[in-house]
N, C-alpha and C positions, 0 to 999 in steps of 0.2 A: 449645470452641476459643476461643482470644483473638486479639487484634490481631496478635500477632507471628506467630501460624500463618497468619492471612490473607496478611500481607506475604511469607511464605515462599512461598506459592502463586504470588502474582504474580511474585516473582523465578523461579520454574520457568516461568511462562508467557512472560516475556521471554526467558529463555534458550532455549527451544524455539523460539521466532520468531528468535532470532539464530543458532542452530546447526542446525536442521533445515527444510528447505523442503517445504512441503505436498506431498502425493503427486501432486496435479492438476499442479502446476508441474513436478515432476521428470518426469511423463509426457509433459508437452507438450515438454521440452526433449529427451527421448530420441526422440520422434517426430520432431522437427526434424533431430536428429542422423541418424537414418536417411534423410533426405531430401537432405542437404547433401552435398558433396564440396569437396576442396581445403582451403584456409585456413579456409574457414567449418566444416568438419567438425572440423578440428583445434581451434578455438575452442570448439567445444561440446563435444569431448572433454575439453579441458581444464576447462570450466565442471562436466561432470559427474563429474569426479574430485575436483574441490575440494568439492563437494556431498558426497560420501561420507566424506572426510577430516574435514569439519567436523562430521559427525554421530558419526564413529568417535571422535574426539578430545575432543568436546565444546568445541571453539572455535567462535568467530564464522565466518560464510561469507564475510563480507567486512571489511577493516579498517576500513571506514565503518560502525560499527554504527548510525549515523543518530540522527537526532531520534527519543527515545521518544514515540510516537503509540499512542493508545488509543481505542477505539469501546466506551462503556459503555451497556450497556441496564441501567437501574437499577429492579428490582422497589419499587414504592413502599412495600411493607410489609415491605422487608428491615430487620432490627434494625442494619444496617451502612450505612443510607443516609447518615448524618451523617458517618461515619469513612472511608468508602472513598476519598474522594479523598487524604486523607492518608497512606492505606495505601499508594496507588499510588505516591504521591511518595517514601515512604520506601522502597519495594521497587526503585525507579530508583536510588535513592543506593547501597543494598546490592548491587544487580546491576552496578552500575559497578565495584565493588571484586570481587566475586566472580566473575563470568563470565570475564573482566572486559569492559568496554565502554569504547571511546574517549571521553574527555569531549569532547562535541560543542555544547556551548551557550555561546555568547559574546554579551557585552553588545554592542549596535550601537554605542554611544557610545563607551564606555571600552575595548572590546576584552577586558575582564576574562572570564576563563572560571573558574567556580565550581569546576569540576574534578568534578562529580557527576551531570552531565547534568540539571539542573534550572535554573529562572530563572523570569523573567517570562513566564506563560503556557505555560510548559514544565515538565513534560511535557504535551503537546497532548492535550487530553481533549475528546470530543463526547460529549455525554449525550443520552440518549434514555429518558423516562419510560415504563414498561410496568407492566402488572398483576402481582401476584404478589410472593414473598419472595426470589426469586431474583436475582442479579446476573450478568450475562453480559459479559465482557470480551473484546476482541480486540486484540491487540498487533499493530502495524502499524509497524515500523521504517522510516523514511524517510530515505534516504541524499540525501546533498547533490547528487550528480550528476545523477541523475534529477530531483530535486525542483526543479533551476535550469532544467529544461526545461517547467516548468508555464506555461500561458499562460491569459490569460483575454481573451475577445473580446465586446466590447458591439457586437453587429451589429445592423443594422437591420433590423426584422422583415420587410421587403419581399424581403429576399434568401431568406427560408424556409428549408426543410430541406436544398435543394441549395447555399445560400450557406453553411449549417452544415457540410457535409460538406466543401466547398472549403476553409474556414478549417481544419478539423481536418487533413485531408491535407497543407495547407500547411506548417503549424506542426510536425506530427509528421516529416515529411519534412526540413525545414529543420534539426530537432534532429540528424539523422544518428547518427553513434555517441555523441553527447554522454551520451545516458542509459544507456548500456551495453546495446545491445540483445543477445538479443532480449527486448523490454518487453512490459509487460501496459500498456494505456493505459485510463485511466479518464476517461470524459466525463460532464460534467453540464451539461443543457440547462434554461433557463428560471430560474425563481425570481428572484432578485437577483443581483449580483456575488458576494456572499458565499454564497448558496445553490448557485450553480453551481459554485463551486469546493470547496464542502463535499461535493456529491454526486458530483463527479469522484474526489474521494478515496475516500469510501465505496464507489464502484462497484468499486474495487480489493479489497474483500472478498469479491466474489464469485468462486467458484473458477472456474479457467480452463476453458472449454468450457460453462460453463452459461449459458444466455441469458436475456435480459429475457423478462417474462411476456407483453408485447404484441408482435404481429407485425409491426409497421412498425418497431419498435426492433430487432427481431431480424435484420430485412432488412438494417438501416443496420450493424449490428455486423459481420455478415458481409461486407457490401460493403467497409466500411474495412479490415477485416484482409486481405482480397484485394488491395484498391489498394495497400495500405501495402507490403505485401510484394513486390508488383510493381516498387516502387522499386529493389530490388536493394541495398539497403544493408547487410543481412545481419548476422550476429553480430559484435558489437564494432565495427560500421561497418566491416568490411573486404571486405564483398560476401557475396552468397549470397541463398538463397530466403526466409530466415526474420529479417524485421525486428521482426515482433510475434507474440507467442504467442496474444493475445487483444485485442480491444477491448470495453469495458464501458460502457454507457450507463445513466445514471438521468436521470430527467426532473422538472421540477416546473412546474406552471403560472405564467405569465410576466405582466407587464404588457404591454397592447397596444401600447405604445411602446417596448418593450424587448425584446432577444433575447439573453441572456447565453448565453455557452458556456465552460465551463470545461475545462482539459486538465491531468490529473496523469498523468505517468507513472512507472511502478514499473520499475526494471532486472530484469535475467534472474533476480536474487536477489529474487524476489517474495515477501517475508517476511512472515508472519503466523502467528498462532497464537490459540486459543482457551480459554476458561476459563469454568467456572461457579462461583460460591459460594453455598452455600445458608444457609438460615436459621440452622441450627446451628454454622455457622463452618466445615463441612467444604467442601473443593473439589476440582474435578476440571480437569486439563490432559490432553484427549485426546489 
């Protein structure tokens, strides 16, 4: 297999992310539909119909096809370690035309849009080195509406976990219908400002309903889901029982004088897909 074959695989990865929601997200939306009534139920019914049509027609789930965002676990012995970044960028350019994707990258100074969803530091790629020859890639298209609700809090360590909870609840509830609920909320606690925000976005990769490995974090995730849903914001901010489908928390050790908290929200179209590229160039998008 050659470089072009791998780029074709990455285009398939992007298309799946843009046109098919993961089963865990659909299941959570279906469960929410059963619990709701009135306008909230109508909104969820419309969302579920949209999901079905997108998959059937091969068209993007939302007109905002997002900033192309990838998390790459790069096997240090992969023969493609030197070329994979270029292959991702080329695949984004191809996907923009063939899927198609809305051109979403604009220079902040000139306003110029290159028209192919690339630019300085975009597509956004988070790298993680691992053993072996395989490359694992997760595509996480990030829409502007939900991304605008991202928040970073540099809290005083004295507020502790109760203060962290208060900050998260305040910001998520303040966001209201802005991020197109029901949402999935990613939280990063600790590290520095950059680490907290990276962990918050990485938390969105975890399937809905899958909890953290540590019991105190699990308890906090469950508490936040309950309290945010008690806000009554509901689907698309029109009222109801389901404002969030889930809350996922990741943590890092922090400086004693600093307590960073990152919040990254993903809209109801919690888009993500995965692929693996093997050493022989073959690839799979499950």
